[in-house]
VMD Tcl script that draws the C-alpha trace (Angstrom):
set ca {
  {-8.27 -24.01 3.53}
  {-6.10 -24.15 0.41}
  {-8.80 -22.33 -1.53}
  {-8.94 -19.57 1.09}
  {-5.16 -19.17 1.11}
  {-5.20 -18.95 -2.70}
  {-7.96 -16.34 -2.59}
  {-6.02 -14.34 0.02}
  {-2.92 -14.43 -2.21}
  {-5.02 -13.24 -5.19}
  {-6.52 -10.41 -3.10}
  {-3.09 -9.31 -1.87}
  {-1.57 -9.54 -5.37}
  {-4.40 -7.45 -6.86}
  {-4.05 -4.90 -4.05}
  {-0.27 -4.66 -4.57}
  {-0.73 -4.20 -8.32}
  {-3.17 -1.32 -7.78}
  {-1.49 0.42 -4.81}
  {-0.80 3.57 -6.85}
  {-4.53 4.26 -7.30}
  {-5.62 7.04 -4.95}
  {-8.70 6.03 -2.99}
  {-8.39 2.32 -3.84}
  {-11.13 0.45 -2.00}
  {-11.72 -3.12 -0.94}
  {-14.91 -3.00 -3.01}
  {-12.93 -2.15 -6.16}
  {-10.51 -5.04 -5.64}
  {-13.36 -7.44 -4.84}
  {-15.15 -6.35 -8.02}
  {-11.99 -6.96 -10.07}
  {-11.69 -10.48 -8.64}
  {-15.40 -11.26 -9.00}
  {-15.97 -11.81 -5.28}
  {-18.04 -10.02 -2.67}
  {-16.47 -7.37 -0.51}
  {-17.47 -9.50 2.49}
  {-15.49 -12.47 1.09}
  {-12.48 -10.23 0.57}
  {-12.58 -9.00 4.18}
  {-13.19 -12.50 5.52}
  {-10.25 -14.07 3.70}
  {-7.90 -11.28 4.82}
  {-9.12 -11.60 8.42}
  {-8.25 -15.31 8.32}
  {-4.71 -14.22 7.48}
  {-4.81 -11.80 10.44}
  {-4.81 -8.62 8.35}
  {-7.21 -6.06 6.94}
  {-7.46 -4.46 3.52}
  {-6.32 -1.08 4.87}
  {-3.33 -2.61 6.68}
  {-2.26 -4.57 3.59}
  {-2.66 -1.59 1.25}
  {-0.75 0.75 3.56}
  {1.99 -1.85 4.00}
  {2.43 -2.22 0.24}
  {2.44 1.55 -0.25}
  {5.04 2.06 2.48}
  {7.29 -0.71 1.05}
  {7.36 1.03 -2.33}
  {7.81 4.49 -0.79}
  {10.69 3.21 1.37}
  {12.37 1.70 -1.69}
  {11.94 4.92 -3.70}
  {13.16 7.18 -0.89}
  {16.22 4.98 -0.42}
  {17.20 5.08 -4.10}
  {19.16 8.05 -5.47}
  {17.52 7.52 -8.88}
  {14.31 8.95 -7.38}
  {15.93 12.06 -5.87}
  {14.62 14.18 -8.76}
  {11.08 13.46 -7.48}
  {9.65 15.56 -4.68}
  {8.36 13.89 -1.56}
  {4.83 14.79 -2.70}
  {5.44 13.11 -6.07}
  {6.63 9.90 -4.41}
  {3.53 10.00 -2.22}
  {1.39 10.44 -5.31}
  {3.11 7.49 -7.01}
  {2.18 5.23 -4.11}
  {-1.45 6.37 -4.14}
  {-1.35 9.10 -1.49}
  {-2.27 12.38 -3.14}
  {-2.07 14.42 0.08}
  {1.61 15.15 0.85}
  {1.02 15.78 4.57}
  {-0.85 12.46 4.86}
  {2.09 10.75 3.13}
  {4.54 12.29 5.61}
  {2.38 11.14 8.55}
  {2.09 7.61 7.11}
  {5.87 7.40 6.66}
  {6.49 8.56 10.21}
  {3.95 6.10 11.60}
  {4.95 3.06 9.52}
  {8.62 3.62 8.71}
  {9.67 5.56 11.80}
  {10.90 8.62 9.90}
  {9.63 11.36 7.61}
  {10.38 10.97 3.89}
  {13.07 13.66 4.12}
  {14.73 11.88 7.04}
  {14.66 8.58 5.12}
  {16.48 10.22 2.23}
  {19.12 11.70 4.52}
  {19.62 8.41 6.41}
  {20.50 6.25 3.41}
}
mol new
graphics top color blue
foreach p $ca { graphics top sphere $p radius 0.5 }
foreach p [lrange $ca 0 end-1] q [lrange $ca 1 end] { graphics top cylinder $p $q radius 0.2 }
display resetview
């Protein structure tokens, strides 16, 4: 079990490090770690998550931090979305609303 937990941590760390890559896939992370895509999905499932859920969560954490920080006000909403790996601005707005409860513009105004 310890080995699986360590692998899960490595998968999540690698995913977090690469969150800014548009179109990042489980296959790409598995390749980087030298494991099969099946092993990647299996170890995440044991931790009750999926690759997509983990990646979106990491992206939304960073976006939330950036939108809440005045130092990033010079960046457009689309640019922040791009920096967290979402190159489609409308998709970024939908993801923020779904995962953070507000649009990026609302998050900026609420801080």
